[in-house]
All heavy atoms as a GROMACS GRO file, in nm:
protein
  605
    1MET      N    1   3.318   9.657   9.068
    1MET     CA    2   3.225   9.700   8.972
    1MET      C    3   3.278   9.813   8.889
    1MET      O    4   3.346   9.902   8.948
    1MET     CB    5   3.087   9.726   9.034
    1MET     CG    6   3.023   9.616   9.115
    1MET     SD    7   2.993   9.456   9.028
    1MET     CE    8   2.867   9.500   8.923
    2ASP      N    9   3.238   9.827   8.772
    2ASP     CA   10   3.286   9.938   8.693
    2ASP      C   11   3.200  10.064   8.719
    2ASP      O   12   3.106  10.061   8.791
    2ASP     CB   13   3.290   9.906   8.543
    2ASP     CG   14   3.144   9.886   8.479
    2ASP    OD1   15   3.055   9.946   8.528
    2ASP    OD2   16   3.143   9.817   8.389
    3SER      N   17   3.245  10.177   8.656
    3SER     CA   18   3.184  10.303   8.691
    3SER      C   19   3.055  10.318   8.647
    3SER      O   20   2.984  10.403   8.677
    3SER     CB   21   3.286  10.420   8.633
    3SER     OG   22   3.280  10.405   8.503
    4GLY      N   23   3.003  10.231   8.555
    4GLY     CA   24   2.865  10.238   8.504
    4GLY      C   25   2.771  10.157   8.596
    4GLY      O   26   2.656  10.162   8.556
    5PHE      N   27   2.816  10.094   8.690
    5PHE     CA   28   2.745  10.009   8.775
    5PHE      C   29   2.616  10.095   8.835
    5PHE      O   30   2.491  10.071   8.816
    5PHE     CB   31   2.807   9.936   8.881
    5PHE     CG   32   2.712   9.861   8.976
    5PHE    CD1   33   2.640   9.744   8.934
    5PHE    CD2   34   2.702   9.908   9.114
    5PHE    CE1   35   2.550   9.694   9.023
    5PHE    CE2   36   2.611   9.845   9.197
    5PHE     CZ   37   2.536   9.730   9.154
    6LEU      N   38   2.650  10.192   8.913
    6LEU     CA   39   2.548  10.269   8.985
    6LEU      C   40   2.454  10.340   8.891
    6LEU      O   41   2.328  10.341   8.909
    6LEU     CB   42   2.600  10.363   9.085
    6LEU     CG   43   2.654  10.306   9.214
    6LEU    CD1   44   2.720  10.410   9.309
    6LEU    CD2   45   2.538  10.230   9.295
    7PRO      N   46   2.503  10.404   8.787
    7PRO     CA   47   2.402  10.464   8.682
    7PRO      C   48   2.315  10.360   8.625
    7PRO      O   49   2.188  10.389   8.613
    7PRO     CB   50   2.498  10.522   8.573
    7PRO     CG   51   2.632  10.558   8.649
    7PRO     CD   52   2.635  10.441   8.750
    8SER      N   53   2.358  10.236   8.599
    8SER     CA   54   2.272  10.126   8.542
    8SER      C   55   2.169  10.096   8.659
    8SER      O   56   2.049  10.072   8.619
    8SER     CB   57   2.366  10.007   8.519
    8SER     OG   58   2.457  10.026   8.411
    9VAL      N   59   2.210  10.079   8.779
    9VAL     CA   60   2.114  10.052   8.883
    9VAL      C   61   1.993  10.160   8.887
    9VAL      O   62   1.890  10.130   8.894
    9VAL     CB   63   2.183  10.042   9.018
    9VAL    CG1   64   2.085  10.039   9.135
    9VAL    CG2   65   2.287   9.916   9.021
   10ARG      N   66   2.040  10.292   8.885
   10ARG     CA   67   1.949  10.394   8.892
   10ARG      C   68   1.846  10.390   8.770
   10ARG      O   69   1.728  10.402   8.787
   10ARG     CB   70   2.023  10.532   8.881
   10ARG     CG   71   2.097  10.566   9.009
   10ARG     CD   72   2.180  10.691   8.994
   10ARG     NE   73   2.285  10.711   9.087
   10ARG     CZ   74   2.258  10.752   9.215
   10ARG    NH1   75   2.136  10.776   9.263
   10ARG    NH2   76   2.358  10.764   9.306
   11ILE      N   77   1.897  10.361   8.656
   11ILE     CA   78   1.813  10.357   8.540
   11ILE      C   79   1.711  10.239   8.546
   11ILE      O   80   1.593  10.259   8.536
   11ILE     CB   81   1.904  10.342   8.410
   11ILE    CG1   82   1.967  10.466   8.380
   11ILE    CG2   83   1.812  10.301   8.293
   11ILE    CD1   84   2.080  10.459   8.281
   12ASN      N   85   1.759  10.122   8.573
   12ASN     CA   86   1.677  10.003   8.592
   12ASN      C   87   1.577  10.014   8.707
   12ASN      O   88   1.463   9.978   8.704
   12ASN     CB   89   1.755   9.882   8.610
   12ASN     CG   90   1.812   9.834   8.482
   12ASN    OD1   91   1.754   9.790   8.385
   12ASN    ND2   92   1.946   9.856   8.462
   13LEU      N   93   1.615  10.074   8.822
   13LEU     CA   94   1.525  10.098   8.931
   13LEU      C   95   1.419  10.198   8.899
   13LEU      O   96   1.294  10.182   8.929
   13LEU     CB   97   1.595  10.130   9.060
   13LEU     CG   98   1.520  10.131   9.193
   13LEU    CD1   99   1.461   9.996   9.214
   13LEU    CD2  100   1.613  10.179   9.308
   14ALA      N  101   1.463  10.302   8.829
   14ALA     CA  102   1.359  10.409   8.791
   14ALA      C  103   1.267  10.355   8.693
   14ALA      O  104   1.148  10.402   8.694
   14ALA     CB  105   1.451  10.531   8.723
   15ARG      N  106   1.286  10.259   8.608
   15ARG     CA  107   1.191  10.195   8.525
   15ARG      C  108   1.088  10.133   8.603
   15ARG      O  109   0.962  10.124   8.560
   15ARG     CB  110   1.263  10.095   8.421
   15ARG     CG  111   1.351  10.157   8.331
   15ARG     CD  112   1.404  10.037   8.237
   15ARG     NE  113   1.493  10.114   8.135
   15ARG     CZ  114   1.611  10.066   8.103
   15ARG    NH1  115   1.662   9.941   8.142
   15ARG    NH2  116   1.679  10.123   8.003
   16VAL      N  117   1.114  10.097   8.730
   16VAL     CA  118   1.024  10.023   8.811
   16VAL      C  119   0.941  10.112   8.910
   16VAL      O  120   0.825  10.103   8.929
   16VAL     CB  121   1.095   9.906   8.875
   16VAL    CG1  122   1.000   9.817   8.967
   16VAL    CG2  123   1.158   9.812   8.791
   17ILE      N  124   1.020  10.208   8.964
   17ILE     CA  125   0.963  10.287   9.076
   17ILE      C  126   0.966  10.435   9.049
   17ILE      O  127   0.917  10.509   9.123
   17ILE     CB  128   1.023  10.265   9.208
   17ILE    CG1  129   1.179  10.304   9.213
   17ILE    CG2  130   1.001  10.124   9.260
   17ILE    CD1  131   1.234  10.307   9.357
   18GLY      N  132   1.005  10.480   8.933
   18GLY     CA  133   1.012  10.619   8.887
   18GLY      C  134   1.121  10.700   8.946
   18GLY      O  135   1.222  10.635   8.987
   19PRO      N  136   1.105  10.827   8.953
   19PRO     CA  137   1.209  10.921   8.987
   19PRO      C  138   1.260  10.906   9.133
   19PRO      O  139   1.378  10.953   9.168
   19PRO     CB  140   1.154  11.053   8.964
   19PRO     CG  141   1.010  11.038   8.964
   19PRO     CD  142   0.984  10.895   8.918
   20ILE      N  143   1.186  10.836   9.216
   20ILE     CA  144   1.233  10.823   9.357
   20ILE      C  145   1.366  10.729   9.358
   20ILE      O  146   1.421  10.704   9.452
   20ILE     CB  147   1.126  10.772   9.442
   20ILE    CG1  148   1.161  10.804   9.595
   20ILE    CG2  149   1.094  10.631   9.417
   20ILE    CD1  150   1.048  10.788   9.683
   21ALA      N  151   1.388  10.660   9.249
   21ALA     CA  152   1.492  10.573   9.242
   21ALA      C  153   1.629  10.626   9.283
   21ALA      O  154   1.704  10.562   9.353
   21ALA     CB  155   1.514  10.517   9.110
   22ASP      N  156   1.658  10.751   9.245
   22ASP     CA  157   1.784  10.817   9.287
   22ASP      C  158   1.794  10.816   9.436
   22ASP      O  159   1.902  10.796   9.492
   22ASP     CB  160   1.788  10.958   9.234
   22ASP     CG  161   1.822  10.960   9.084
   22ASP    OD1  162   1.889  10.865   9.033
   22ASP    OD2  163   1.789  11.058   9.016
   23ILE      N  164   1.690  10.855   9.513
   23ILE     CA  165   1.687  10.851   9.656
   23ILE      C  166   1.713  10.711   9.716
   23ILE      O  167   1.789  10.700   9.807
   23ILE     CB  168   1.562  10.929   9.714
   23ILE    CG1  169   1.559  11.067   9.659
   23ILE    CG2  170   1.554  10.905   9.856
   23ILE    CD1  171   1.422  11.134   9.677
   24VAL      N  172   1.637  10.624   9.664
   24VAL     CA  173   1.651  10.484   9.710
   24VAL      C  174   1.795  10.429   9.693
   24VAL      O  175   1.850  10.369   9.786
   24VAL     CB  176   1.550  10.382   9.642
   24VAL    CG1  177   1.574  10.244   9.673
   24VAL    CG2  178   1.411  10.435   9.676
   25VAL      N  179   1.856  10.456   9.571
   25VAL     CA  180   1.994  10.411   9.552
   25VAL      C  181   2.093  10.472   9.662
   25VAL      O  182   2.172  10.408   9.714
   25VAL     CB  183   2.038  10.448   9.399
   25VAL    CG1  184   2.193  10.411   9.386
   25VAL    CG2  185   1.961  10.368   9.308
   26ASP      N  186   2.072  10.611   9.666
   26ASP     CA  187   2.172  10.676   9.760
   26ASP      C  188   2.155  10.638   9.910
   26ASP      O  189   2.256  10.614   9.974
   26ASP     CB  190   2.139  10.847   9.750
   26ASP     CG  191   2.182  10.889   9.615
   26ASP    OD1  192   2.260  10.834   9.540
   26ASP    OD2  193   2.135  11.008   9.589
   27ASP      N  194   2.025  10.624   9.948
   27ASP     CA  195   1.998  10.569  10.078
   27ASP      C  196   2.052  10.430  10.104
   27ASP      O  197   2.105  10.405  10.206
   27ASP     CB  198   1.849  10.575  10.103
   27ASP     CG  199   1.788  10.708  10.128
   27ASP    OD1  200   1.866  10.817  10.141
   27ASP    OD2  201   1.673  10.732  10.145
   28SER      N  202   2.037  10.345  10.007
   28SER     CA  203   2.082  10.214  10.016
   28SER      C  204   2.226  10.207  10.026
   28SER      O  205   2.278  10.123  10.108
   28SER     CB  206   2.022  10.128   9.894
   28SER     OG  207   1.884  10.115   9.899
   29VAL      N  208   2.295  10.278   9.953
   29VAL     CA  209   2.443  10.279   9.949
   29VAL      C  210   2.484  10.332  10.086
   29VAL      O  211   2.576  10.274  10.146
   29VAL     CB  212   2.498  10.376   9.832
   29VAL    CG1  213   2.649  10.402   9.848
   29VAL    CG2  214   2.482  10.308   9.701
   30ALA      N  215   2.423  10.429  10.129
   30ALA     CA  216   2.462  10.483  10.272
   30ALA      C  217   2.428  10.391  10.378
   30ALA      O  218   2.513  10.360  10.467
   30ALA     CB  219   2.384  10.614  10.294
   31GLN      N  220   2.307  10.323  10.377
   31GLN     CA  221   2.283  10.226  10.471
   31GLN      C  222   2.369  10.117  10.474
   31GLN      O  223   2.398  10.055  10.592
   31GLN     CB  224   2.130  10.174  10.449
   31GLN     CG  225   2.023  10.275  10.491
   31GLN     CD  226   1.885  10.230  10.448
   31GLN    OE1  227   1.866  10.118  10.405
   31GLN    NE2  228   1.787  10.315  10.483
   32LEU      N  229   2.418  10.062  10.370
   32LEU     CA  230   2.504   9.942  10.361
   32LEU      C  231   2.650   9.988  10.384
   32LEU      O  232   2.741   9.913  10.369
   32LEU     CB  233   2.487   9.870  10.228
   32LEU     CG  234   2.357   9.798  10.207
   32LEU    CD1  235   2.341   9.747  10.072
   32LEU    CD2  236   2.326   9.697  10.321
   33LYS      N  237   2.670  10.123  10.397
   33LYS     CA  238   2.806  10.181  10.408
   33LYS      C  239   2.904  10.140  10.300
   33LYS      O  240   3.020  10.103  10.328
   33LYS     CB  241   2.858  10.145  10.550
   33LYS     CG  242   2.780  10.196  10.662
   33LYS     CD  243   2.827  10.159  10.790
   33LYS     CE  244   2.758  10.231  10.912
   33LYS     NZ  245   2.674  10.149  10.989
   34LEU      N  246   2.850  10.161  10.180
   34LEU     CA  247   2.941  10.125  10.063
   34LEU      C  248   3.002  10.244  10.002
   34LEU      O  249   2.962  10.367  10.016
   34LEU     CB  250   2.843  10.063   9.959
   34LEU     CG  251   2.777   9.932   9.991
   34LEU    CD1  252   2.689   9.893   9.882
   34LEU    CD2  253   2.868   9.825  10.036
   35ASP      N  254   3.123  10.224   9.944
   35ASP     CA  255   3.189  10.327   9.875
   35ASP      C  256   3.150  10.314   9.726
   35ASP      O  257   3.185  10.210   9.659
   35ASP     CB  258   3.336  10.322   9.894
   35ASP     CG  259   3.415  10.423   9.814
   35ASP    OD1  260   3.361  10.512   9.746
   35ASP    OD2  261   3.536  10.415   9.806
   36GLY      N  262   3.060  10.410   9.670
   36GLY     CA  263   3.012  10.399   9.533
   36GLY      C  264   3.122  10.382   9.431
   36GLY      O  265   3.106  10.327   9.327
   37ALA      N  266   3.254  10.423   9.466
   37ALA     CA  267   3.362  10.406   9.374
   37ALA      C  268   3.420  10.268   9.371
   37ALA      O  269   3.498  10.234   9.274
   37ALA     CB  270   3.469  10.516   9.397
   38SER      N  271   3.402  10.192   9.474
   38SER     CA  272   3.468  10.055   9.479
   38SER      C  273   3.359   9.959   9.547
   38SER      O  274   3.387   9.912   9.652
   38SER     CB  275   3.590  10.072   9.558
   38SER     OG  276   3.570  10.114   9.690
   39ILE      N  277   3.267   9.915   9.472
   39ILE     CA  278   3.172   9.816   9.517
   39ILE      C  279   3.209   9.678   9.455
   39ILE      O  280   3.225   9.661   9.337
   39ILE     CB  281   3.030   9.856   9.483
   39ILE    CG1  282   2.990   9.990   9.534
   39ILE    CG2  283   2.934   9.748   9.503
   39ILE    CD1  284   2.848  10.039   9.485
   40SER      N  285   3.223   9.579   9.543
   40SER     CA  286   3.261   9.446   9.495
   40SER      C  287   3.132   9.389   9.449
   40SER      O  288   3.026   9.422   9.460
   40SER     CB  289   3.322   9.368   9.622
   40SER     OG  290   3.211   9.334   9.708
   41LEU      N  291   3.156   9.270   9.367
   41LEU     CA  292   3.045   9.189   9.318
   41LEU      C  293   2.952   9.151   9.423
   41LEU      O  294   2.825   9.156   9.404
   41LEU     CB  295   3.104   9.072   9.242
   41LEU     CG  296   2.991   8.990   9.161
   41LEU    CD1  297   2.927   9.068   9.055
   41LEU    CD2  298   3.074   8.871   9.095
   42GLU      N  299   3.003   9.102   9.540
   42GLU     CA  300   2.915   9.055   9.638
   42GLU      C  301   2.839   9.172   9.702
   42GLU      O  302   2.720   9.160   9.738
   42GLU     CB  303   2.996   8.996   9.757
   42GLU     CG  304   3.070   8.869   9.714
   42GLU     CD  305   3.192   8.878   9.634
   42GLU    OE1  306   3.249   8.983   9.634
   42GLU    OE2  307   3.237   8.780   9.567
   43GLN      N  308   2.900   9.282   9.721
   43GLN     CA  309   2.834   9.406   9.774
   43GLN      C  310   2.727   9.455   9.667
   43GLN      O  311   2.627   9.501   9.714
   43GLN     CB  312   2.932   9.520   9.791
   43GLN     CG  313   3.025   9.497   9.911
   43GLN     CD  314   3.132   9.605   9.922
   43GLN    OE1  315   3.189   9.656   9.819
   43GLN    NE2  316   3.174   9.640  10.041
   44ALA      N  317   2.753   9.445   9.551
   44ALA     CA  318   2.662   9.489   9.445
   44ALA      C  319   2.535   9.393   9.433
   44ALA      O  320   2.428   9.447   9.443
   44ALA     CB  321   2.723   9.468   9.308
   45ALA      N  322   2.554   9.263   9.462
   45ALA     CA  323   2.434   9.172   9.488
   45ALA      C  324   2.353   9.209   9.602
   45ALA      O  325   2.234   9.211   9.595
   45ALA     CB  326   2.486   9.032   9.487
   46GLU      N  327   2.423   9.230   9.710
   46GLU     CA  328   2.355   9.279   9.840
   46GLU      C  329   2.288   9.408   9.816
   46GLU      O  330   2.163   9.425   9.858
   46GLU     CB  331   2.466   9.298   9.949
   46GLU     CG  332   2.389   9.333  10.080
   46GLU     CD  333   2.500   9.344  10.197
   46GLU    OE1  334   2.621   9.334  10.161
   46GLU    OE2  335   2.453   9.362  10.316
   47LEU      N  336   2.336   9.502   9.746
   47LEU     CA  337   2.279   9.628   9.719
   47LEU      C  338   2.154   9.611   9.637
   47LEU      O  339   2.040   9.675   9.669
   47LEU     CB  340   2.369   9.720   9.651
   47LEU     CG  341   2.328   9.858   9.615
   47LEU    CD1  342   2.289   9.941   9.736
   47LEU    CD2  343   2.431   9.942   9.534
   48ILE      N  344   2.148   9.533   9.531
   48ILE     CA  345   2.043   9.502   9.455
   48ILE      C  346   1.932   9.443   9.534
   48ILE      O  347   1.810   9.480   9.514
   48ILE     CB  348   2.083   9.416   9.334
   48ILE    CG1  349   2.167   9.500   9.237
   48ILE    CG2  350   1.954   9.369   9.261
   48ILE    CD1  351   2.247   9.420   9.128
   49ASN      N  352   1.962   9.347   9.611
   49ASN     CA  353   1.860   9.282   9.698
   49ASN      C  354   1.802   9.380   9.796
   49ASN      O  355   1.678   9.381   9.817
   49ASN     CB  356   1.908   9.157   9.769
   49ASN     CG  357   1.934   9.034   9.686
   49ASN    OD1  358   1.855   9.016   9.593
   49ASN    ND2  359   2.038   8.970   9.705
   50HIS      N  360   1.873   9.460   9.856
   50HIS     CA  361   1.839   9.567   9.943
   50HIS      C  362   1.732   9.670   9.884
   50HIS      O  363   1.635   9.694   9.940
   50HIS     CB  364   1.958   9.641  10.004
   50HIS     CG  365   1.931   9.728  10.116
   50HIS    ND1  366   1.894   9.868  10.100
   50HIS    CD2  367   1.920   9.709  10.255
   50HIS    CE1  368   1.870   9.918  10.212
   50HIS    NE2  369   1.890   9.835  10.307
   51MET      N  370   1.772   9.715   9.761
   51MET     CA  371   1.687   9.807   9.689
   51MET      C  372   1.550   9.730   9.640
   51MET      O  373   1.456   9.796   9.644
   51MET     CB  374   1.760   9.866   9.569
   51MET     CG  375   1.863   9.956   9.616
   51MET     SD  376   1.951  10.044   9.489
   51MET     CE  377   2.038   9.902   9.409
   52ALA      N  378   1.564   9.607   9.615
   52ALA     CA  379   1.449   9.533   9.556
   52ALA      C  380   1.337   9.528   9.676
   52ALA      O  381   1.226   9.533   9.646
   52ALA     CB  382   1.488   9.388   9.514
   53LEU      N  383   1.379   9.523   9.801
   53LEU     CA  384   1.282   9.538   9.902
   53LEU      C  385   1.200   9.662   9.904
   53LEU      O  386   1.091   9.662   9.963
   53LEU     CB  387   1.359   9.511  10.037
   53LEU     CG  388   1.431   9.382  10.055
   53LEU    CD1  389   1.513   9.395  10.186
   53LEU    CD2  390   1.338   9.276  10.060
   54GLU      N  391   1.240   9.761   9.854
   54GLU     CA  392   1.174   9.887   9.834
   54GLU      C  393   1.063   9.884   9.720
   54GLU      O  394   0.986   9.987   9.709
   54GLU     CB  395   1.270  10.012   9.807
   54GLU     CG  396   1.371  10.030   9.913
   54GLU     CD  397   1.321  10.073  10.045
   54GLU    OE1  398   1.208  10.143  10.044
   54GLU    OE2  399   1.362  10.027  10.154
   55ILE      N  400   1.065   9.787   9.650
   55ILE     CA  401   0.963   9.772   9.529
   55ILE      C  402   0.847   9.696   9.586
   55ILE      O  403   0.861   9.585   9.615
   55ILE     CB  404   1.035   9.693   9.412
   55ILE    CG1  405   1.164   9.773   9.359
   55ILE    CG2  406   0.930   9.680   9.295
   55ILE    CD1  407   1.235   9.701   9.264
   56PRO      N  408   0.729   9.751   9.589
   56PRO     CA  409   0.611   9.703   9.654
   56PRO      C  410   0.560   9.578   9.578
   56PRO      O  411   0.505   9.485   9.632
   56PRO     CB  412   0.522   9.796   9.677
   56PRO     CG  413   0.564   9.924   9.587
   56PRO     CD  414   0.701   9.907   9.555
   57ASP      N  415   0.560   9.595   9.451
   57ASP     CA  416   0.502   9.488   9.353
   57ASP      C  417   0.597   9.382   9.325
   57ASP      O  418   0.711   9.401   9.263
   57ASP     CB  419   0.457   9.561   9.225
   57ASP     CG  420   0.398   9.468   9.125
   57ASP    OD1  421   0.302   9.403   9.159
   57ASP    OD2  422   0.454   9.449   9.021
   58GLU      N  423   0.557   9.262   9.353
   58GLU     CA  424   0.652   9.144   9.340
   58GLU      C  425   0.695   9.129   9.194
   58GLU      O  426   0.810   9.088   9.176
   58GLU     CB  427   0.586   9.012   9.383
   58GLU     CG  428   0.677   8.901   9.381
   58GLU     CD  429   0.618   8.773   9.450
   58GLU    OE1  430   0.499   8.784   9.495
   58GLU    OE2  431   0.682   8.659   9.438
   59ASP      N  432   0.612   9.136   9.098
   59ASP     CA  433   0.635   9.124   8.966
   59ASP      C  434   0.747   9.229   8.926
   59ASP      O  435   0.847   9.200   8.848
   59ASP     CB  436   0.518   9.129   8.874
   59ASP     CG  437   0.430   9.022   8.887
   59ASP    OD1  438   0.477   8.915   8.914
   59ASP    OD2  439   0.307   9.029   8.838
   60SER      N  440   0.742   9.348   8.972
   60SER     CA  441   0.834   9.456   8.935
   60SER      C  442   0.957   9.428   9.015
   60SER      O  443   1.063   9.453   8.954
   60SER     CB  444   0.776   9.596   8.986
   60SER     OG  445   0.658   9.628   8.912
   61ARG      N  446   0.953   9.369   9.128
   61ARG     CA  447   1.074   9.335   9.202
   61ARG      C  448   1.156   9.238   9.125
   61ARG      O  449   1.282   9.254   9.098
   61ARG     CB  450   1.036   9.286   9.339
   61ARG     CG  451   1.151   9.267   9.435
   61ARG     CD  452   1.106   9.219   9.580
   61ARG     NE  453   0.989   9.294   9.615
   61ARG     CZ  454   0.879   9.229   9.653
   61ARG    NH1  455   0.863   9.104   9.649
   61ARG    NH2  456   0.781   9.308   9.695
   62ILE      N  457   1.085   9.142   9.073
   62ILE     CA  458   1.152   9.020   8.993
   62ILE      C  459   1.208   9.086   8.862
   62ILE      O  460   1.313   9.046   8.825
   62ILE     CB  461   1.050   8.908   8.973
   62ILE    CG1  462   1.019   8.833   9.099
   62ILE    CG2  463   1.108   8.811   8.858
   62ILE    CD1  464   0.902   8.745   9.087
   63ARG      N  465   1.131   9.176   8.798
   63ARG     CA  466   1.178   9.244   8.678
   63ARG      C  467   1.305   9.310   8.702
   63ARG      O  468   1.404   9.306   8.623
   63ARG     CB  469   1.063   9.329   8.611
   63ARG     CG  470   1.089   9.373   8.477
   63ARG     CD  471   0.971   9.430   8.404
   63ARG     NE  472   0.935   9.558   8.471
   63ARG     CZ  473   0.818   9.589   8.529
   63ARG    NH1  474   0.729   9.494   8.531
   63ARG    NH2  475   0.796   9.697   8.586
   64PHE      N  476   1.310   9.391   8.815
   64PHE     CA  477   1.425   9.467   8.849
   64PHE      C  478   1.544   9.373   8.860
   64PHE      O  479   1.651   9.401   8.806
   64PHE     CB  480   1.404   9.546   8.974
   64PHE     CG  481   1.534   9.611   9.020
   64PHE    CD1  482   1.598   9.716   8.961
   64PHE    CD2  483   1.578   9.568   9.140
   64PHE    CE1  484   1.713   9.768   9.015
   64PHE    CE2  485   1.693   9.619   9.203
   64PHE     CZ  486   1.779   9.720   9.140
   65LYS      N  487   1.532   9.262   8.944
   65LYS     CA  488   1.636   9.164   8.968
   65LYS      C  489   1.697   9.110   8.844
   65LYS      O  490   1.814   9.093   8.812
   65LYS     CB  491   1.604   9.072   9.069
   65LYS     CG  492   1.589   9.120   9.209
   65LYS     CD  493   1.559   9.004   9.308
   65LYS     CE  494   1.580   9.049   9.439
   65LYS     NZ  495   1.553   8.940   9.540
   66LYS      N  496   1.592   9.068   8.758
   66LYS     CA  497   1.625   9.006   8.635
   66LYS      C  498   1.710   9.103   8.541
   66LYS      O  499   1.805   9.071   8.464
   66LYS     CB  500   1.513   8.951   8.541
   66LYS     CG  501   1.463   8.830   8.614
   66LYS     CD  502   1.337   8.776   8.531
   66LYS     CE  503   1.286   8.641   8.579
   66LYS     NZ  504   1.185   8.587   8.494
   67ALA      N  505   1.669   9.225   8.544
   67ALA     CA  506   1.734   9.335   8.457
   67ALA      C  507   1.885   9.354   8.511
   67ALA      O  508   1.976   9.401   8.432
   67ALA     CB  509   1.662   9.471   8.466
   68MET      N  510   1.911   9.325   8.630
   68MET     CA  511   2.038   9.355   8.694
   68MET      C  512   2.129   9.240   8.675
   68MET      O  513   2.255   9.263   8.679
   68MET     CB  514   2.027   9.386   8.850
   68MET     CG  515   1.960   9.511   8.866
   68MET     SD  516   2.020   9.651   8.782
   68MET     CE  517   2.198   9.667   8.834
   69ILE      N  518   2.087   9.114   8.635
   69ILE     CA  519   2.169   9.002   8.620
   69ILE      C  520   2.273   9.021   8.516
   69ILE      O  521   2.392   8.998   8.552
   69ILE     CB  522   2.088   8.870   8.594
   69ILE    CG1  523   2.006   8.826   8.718
   69ILE    CG2  524   2.179   8.753   8.540
   69ILE    CD1  525   1.906   8.727   8.707
   70PRO      N  526   2.249   9.079   8.399
   70PRO     CA  527   2.358   9.094   8.304
   70PRO      C  528   2.452   9.190   8.334
   70PRO      O  529   2.573   9.180   8.308
   70PRO     CB  530   2.283   9.138   8.169
   70PRO     CG  531   2.131   9.113   8.191
   70PRO     CD  532   2.115   9.103   8.332
   71ILE      N  533   2.414   9.292   8.413
   71ILE     CA  534   2.508   9.388   8.463
   71ILE      C  535   2.603   9.329   8.561
   71ILE      O  536   2.727   9.358   8.558
   71ILE     CB  537   2.437   9.508   8.521
   71ILE    CG1  538   2.348   9.585   8.409
   71ILE    CG2  539   2.523   9.608   8.594
   71ILE    CD1  540   2.241   9.672   8.457
   72LEU      N  541   2.551   9.243   8.648
   72LEU     CA  542   2.637   9.168   8.745
   72LEU      C  543   2.734   9.087   8.674
   72LEU      O  544   2.850   9.077   8.704
   72LEU     CB  545   2.564   9.099   8.852
   72LEU     CG  546   2.478   9.172   8.953
   72LEU    CD1  547   2.399   9.098   9.036
   72LEU    CD2  548   2.581   9.264   9.039
   73ASN      N  549   2.684   9.014   8.578
   73ASN     CA  550   2.765   8.916   8.508
   73ASN      C  551   2.877   8.980   8.423
   73ASN      O  552   2.978   8.912   8.414
   73ASN     CB  553   2.679   8.827   8.409
   73ASN     CG  554   2.594   8.720   8.491
   73ASN    OD1  555   2.623   8.682   8.593
   73ASN    ND2  556   2.482   8.679   8.423
   74GLN      N  557   2.857   9.094   8.367
   74GLN     CA  558   2.960   9.151   8.290
   74GLN      C  559   3.070   9.195   8.378
   74GLN      O  560   3.180   9.231   8.335
   74GLN     CB  561   2.913   9.266   8.210
   74GLN     CG  562   2.885   9.396   8.287
   74GLN     CD  563   2.817   9.501   8.196
   74GLN    OE1  564   2.752   9.476   8.102
   74GLN    NE2  565   2.836   9.627   8.236
   75ASN      N  566   3.051   9.202   8.508
   75ASN     CA  567   3.154   9.244   8.600
   75ASN      C  568   3.222   9.145   8.675
   75ASN      O  569   3.311   9.168   8.763
   75ASN     CB  570   3.097   9.343   8.705
   75ASN     CG  571   3.079   9.488   8.640
   75ASN    OD1  572   3.167   9.558   8.613
   75ASN    ND2  573   2.948   9.515   8.606
   76LYS      N  574   3.185   9.013   8.651
   76LYS     CA  575   3.250   8.909   8.710
   76LYS      C  576   3.397   8.892   8.665
   76LYS      O  577   3.434   8.922   8.552
   76LYS     CB  578   3.181   8.762   8.671
   76LYS     CG  579   3.050   8.738   8.747
   76LYS     CD  580   3.005   8.612   8.714
   76LYS     CE  581   2.866   8.572   8.789
   76LYS     NZ  582   2.820   8.456   8.758
   77VAL      N  583   3.482   8.841   8.756
   77VAL     CA  584   3.620   8.835   8.730
   77VAL      C  585   3.637   8.712   8.652
   77VAL      O  586   3.592   8.597   8.678
   77VAL     CB  587   3.704   8.819   8.863
   77VAL    CG1  588   3.855   8.796   8.833
   77VAL    CG2  589   3.682   8.944   8.933
   78LYS      N  590   3.712   8.727   8.535
   78LYS     CA  591   3.721   8.611   8.447
   78LYS      C  592   3.857   8.530   8.485
   78LYS      O  593   3.945   8.598   8.525
   78LYS     CB  594   3.746   8.658   8.301
   78LYS     CG  595   3.639   8.761   8.257
   78LYS     CD  596   3.534   8.690   8.183
   78LYS     CE  597   3.434   8.778   8.109
   78LYS     NZ  598   3.362   8.876   8.194
   79PRO      N  599   3.846   8.397   8.492
   79PRO     CA  600   3.966   8.320   8.536
   79PRO      C  601   4.087   8.342   8.438
   79PRO      O  602   4.065   8.375   8.322
   79PRO     CB  603   3.914   8.186   8.539
   79PRO     CG  604   3.786   8.174   8.469
   79PRO     CD  605   3.741   8.317   8.450
   0.00000   0.00000   0.00000
């Protein structure tokens, strides 16, 4: 993933859960033992799903995941 991935995650998650998003992102990265500088596409998808579990409202959870789809797609490896 490019260097804008985690900031994009923080922004989109904050839109749903507010300022606690920074803590959720940091905790999720640590729990999944990821290196923020080198997250693969598969790890990014896992991270998004992991953080979505922290969103209590189902509609908000879906909105967060949908917002992250274009960010994941822009980082897919082109053949």
